[in-house]
N, C-alpha and C positions, 0 to 999 in steps of 0.2 A: 418255244423254248418256254421251260416250267420256270419260274420267279420261286429262288431258293426263301426258304422261310427268313433268313436271317433278312432278305432283303426287303419284304416285306415291312417287318417292326422297323427297318431304316426310314423307309416313306412314313409311315406311321409318327416317326418319331419326330420324322421334317414337318407333321402338319399339326403338333403339339407343339413344335417350337414357334413353328409359321402364328397360330393364334397368339401364344403367350408375348411375340413380338408386338403385334397388335396392341395388346390388352396395356402392355409397358408403354404405346405410342400413345393411347389415349390415355393413360395416366400421369404422363408425363405433361402433353397438351394441361390438362386440367390444375396441375401443377403449376403451368408458369404462368396458367388464369391465375387461378388464387394469390400470384407473387404478385402481378399486376393490383389485384385489390390490395391485399395489403399494402402494398408502399404508397397506393392512393388512400391508404385510411392513417399512415402513417403521416402523411405532407397533411392532412384536414385536420388530426390530432394538436400536430407541431403549428401547425395557422392557430388552433384555436386555443393553446395554452398560452402563445406569445401573445397573444390578443388580450385576455384574461387578465395576464401579467399586465399589461401596460394599463388596464382599467381599474384593475387591483392596485395600482402603485398610484396614481391619479387620484382614486378615492381616498387613503390612508392621507396624500397627502389636506385634501381638502378637511377632510374631518381634523386634522391637527390644524389648522387654523378655525375651525368651530368651537373645540373645544373650548378657548376663551368665553366663548358666549352663552355655553349652555346652561341649563340647570342640572343639579345631581342627579334628578331621573334622567333625562339626555343623555347625562356624561357617563350612565349604568348604559345607556343603549348602544355609544361611540363604542364604548369600551368591548364590550359584550362582539361589536361590530367587527374591532380590529381581533379581537380574538380567532373570529371564524376566518379574516383572511389572513391571520397565521397558520389556521388548518388548512386551509385550503393552497396555503404555498408550499406545505410539509407534501399535502395530497400530489401535486404537480410536479413537484422532485421524484414519487415515488413512480408516477406514470411517464417522467425522462428518461429514466432510467432503462426504461421499455421501447424509446425509440431511439431512430437513430440521429446525432447528433454530431457538430463538427469537433475535430480535433483541438484539444490545446494548442498552443503555441508548441511543447519540447515535444506531444507524439508527430506534428507537423511536418517540425524537423526531422522526426526519427524515419516517422513512417510515409508523412507527405499524408494526402488526404485520403488513407484505407480509412474506413467504417469499421469501428472495432466494439460497435455495439455488440451484445449477445441479447439475441432476444426470445430466452426463455432462460424461467426460474432456474432449471436444470443445468444449462449450458453456463448460465452465470456461476452457480454454486461449483460445478463441475472446476473450473476456472481457479475460483478461490481458494479451492479443495487444492489443487495442482500449485496455486504459487504458495502456500503454507507448505509440501512437501518441501517442494524447491528448497525454502529456505534453512528447512529442518534437515537435509543432505547435505547442504553444502554447508551448515555451521558444523555437522560433524568431519566432512573435509577440511576445512578452516584449521578445527582442533585439532587432528591426527598431523595436516601438512606443518601446522607451526611449531606442533613438538617435534616433530621428526625432522626440523629446519633446525632448533635450539640446541638439542642433544646426539642428533643420530647422524647427519649432513654437515659441513657447513660451509656449502660451495657457493659461490656467491649465482650461478646460475640457477641453481633450488633456489636460493632465497629471489630470482627475479619471476619464475614461474611461480612463485609463491603472491607476489605481489600484482605479475599480472590475474593469475586466477581473482584477487580482490575486486582489481579495478571491474572484473566480468561482470564478477558478482553481486555487487554494488549499480551498477550500469545496469545492467539487466534487471534489478529490483526497482531502479527506479523506470521501466518503462513499462514493467508489467502494474507495478503501482496504478500509473498511471492511466492503464489500461483499466485497473479495476475500478478507480473514483469514476474514469464515465462509463462505468457499469452501477453505479449508485454504491462504491464502499466509502465510508464516511471517514478514510482517514488522511489527517488535515494534519497544517501547520506544522509544528517543528519536524514531528515524526517524520515527512517526508524529507522534507529539505536537509536533514539530517543526512540522508542516503544519499544526496548529491556531494554533500562536504567530503562523505567517506570515499565516494569514489574518487575528487579531486585528490587528496590525501593519496591513498592508493597506488594513483598516477604520479604523484612526486617523489615516491619511498620508488617506484617502478624504475623513475632518472636517476635516482642517486646514484652515482659513481662509487666504485668502491672504493674506500681510503681510510685513513685513521678514523672519521670522523664518523663515518657510515658505520664500522667498524665495535664504536664508542657506545653506539646507542642500537645496535643489531640485537645485541640478548633482550634488552628491554624491551623495545617493541616485540618482538617474537612471545614473549613473555605475555604481553598485552593485549594480544590477541589472541592468545590461550587462554588468559582469563575473560576477554572477551565472549569468544565462541560458546565456555562454559556457564557464562550470564544467560546468553540467548538463549540454551538449552533449558537452562533451568526455567525460563519466562515464557517459552515455547508453550511446557507442557501447564504450567500454573495458567497462564492466559488459554490453552484449547480447554484446559476444566473447566473454568469462571465462565466463557462462552458457553460451551455446552451446556451448563447449565441454566444458562441464564436465554437463551436461546428456547431450552425445553417449556421455561415458564413464562414467554412470550417477551422477555423484557431486552430482547437483544436483536440487532436485526441482521436477516441472516447472511449481510456482504460486510458485517464487521470482520477486522481482521486482527489478529497476534502482532503485536507492534512491537519496533527493539526500543522501550522504554513503557512509562507507569501511565496508565486515562484512569478515568474515577470509578471505571465499572467494574476494575480492579482490586479494589476495596478491600472487599471479605478474605480476610486470612492472609493479610500482604505483609505481617512483621519480618515473616522471614525472608521475605525477597528485597528489602526497602536497604537494608544494611548491604549486599552486595551491589545492588544499583548505585547507593553510594560509590562503595569505595569503586567501584569502575571511573564515574566520573571526577572523584578524587585522584586516582591516574592517572586521569587524562589532563588533568592541570597541572600535574607533574610531570609527564611528559614535555609538554608547552615550554613548561620553568627549564627543564633541561637542556630542551633545544634552545631557547634564550641563551643558555650562558654557553653553551657549544656555539654561539652565532660570533661571539663576544671574543671566541679569542683569534690570535693574528694568524694563527695557520688555517682559520674556516672562510673558504673560498669557493662552496660551493652554494645557489641560489637555495636549494633545498633544505639545508637546516632551518632558515628563520621562515621557512614558506610551509613546512611541515607542522615547526611549532604552533603555525597562527593559526593552522588547521584543526590543531590541538586543543587551545585555545578554546575554539568558537563551539568546537564539538563539549566542551566543559560548560560552558556558560548558559549556551540551548539548553542541553541534557539537564543538569543543577536546576536551573529557574525554573525550569520547565515542569519538572519531576518536583519542587517543592512550592509551587503554585497549585497545583493539580492538588497533594496531600493538603493544603491549609486549607482551598476551597473546600473540599471535601470532607476534612475535621471540622470547619465550621457549619457544613448543612449539616452532618450528624450532629452535632453540638446544639444545633438550635431546631434539628429536630426534636429534641429529648423533653419531656416535659420537665416543668422543673419542680423539686423538692419545696413543699409548705416550711 
């Protein structure tokens, strides 16, 4: 019996698949071997950095004690060593961004001990870029949703969906920002804490039962949300443009983010944006005072009124004083840097 041409081709295809399978197995074996080598190198690097940090800390304490007894030449040497120690600490921060590390308390509570460190520049930047797009898309959705609730649909169920979206959005931001910080992003301080308070506030609004007081504050809250979304869009386009230029000049870190506030690197051409920011801050103060007055009414029995008002006041104080502090320090720095006229 003669084999058909199709059967012969099938046998050749099988031989090709068998050889390719063997190559895949060898490649996978090599991949696992390299992974083990990388894991050992990571452990060695982490242990070496920890050891160096401890020795640098001991040396810094020792140098502070020697300063009182030293001559001017030795003092210059000590200051030079201290400057080098600061540079080394910064270098260690950059190194640790590419090494596995333990999650902070918040990430441990949410994700457990899952390693969230991204080990390549491409994956870090891709995650940061996806975070920025997530903020942009959700801000547009918030703007449309709040406008719809205020002018087109006045059902409590739709308000509940909007508030649930806010809770999910801010809660997701806190997780994503914690992962970004774990991977070397430098967003810190109030602008991180701001999202925790906003998530709490949205949760309070979500549980506020429909009634006279809720209806009294509803339109004011939706108008505030629309304005905040509009300002966030302005901030996003302004800050992303600033970051792009500064990164191109090598003046900013690739993992720096746009944030919902004012930071020192945003100074150039900021005069158009600051009035919008301050108006939003004082609207938060106005919301807090309105809710406080509502809490004094005899018919007020909902705990959500005073809790929501308190969160607005905390947001106002944090946003306003942080922005003023950054503006003051940046203005002072610019003034001191200018040459004095004779």
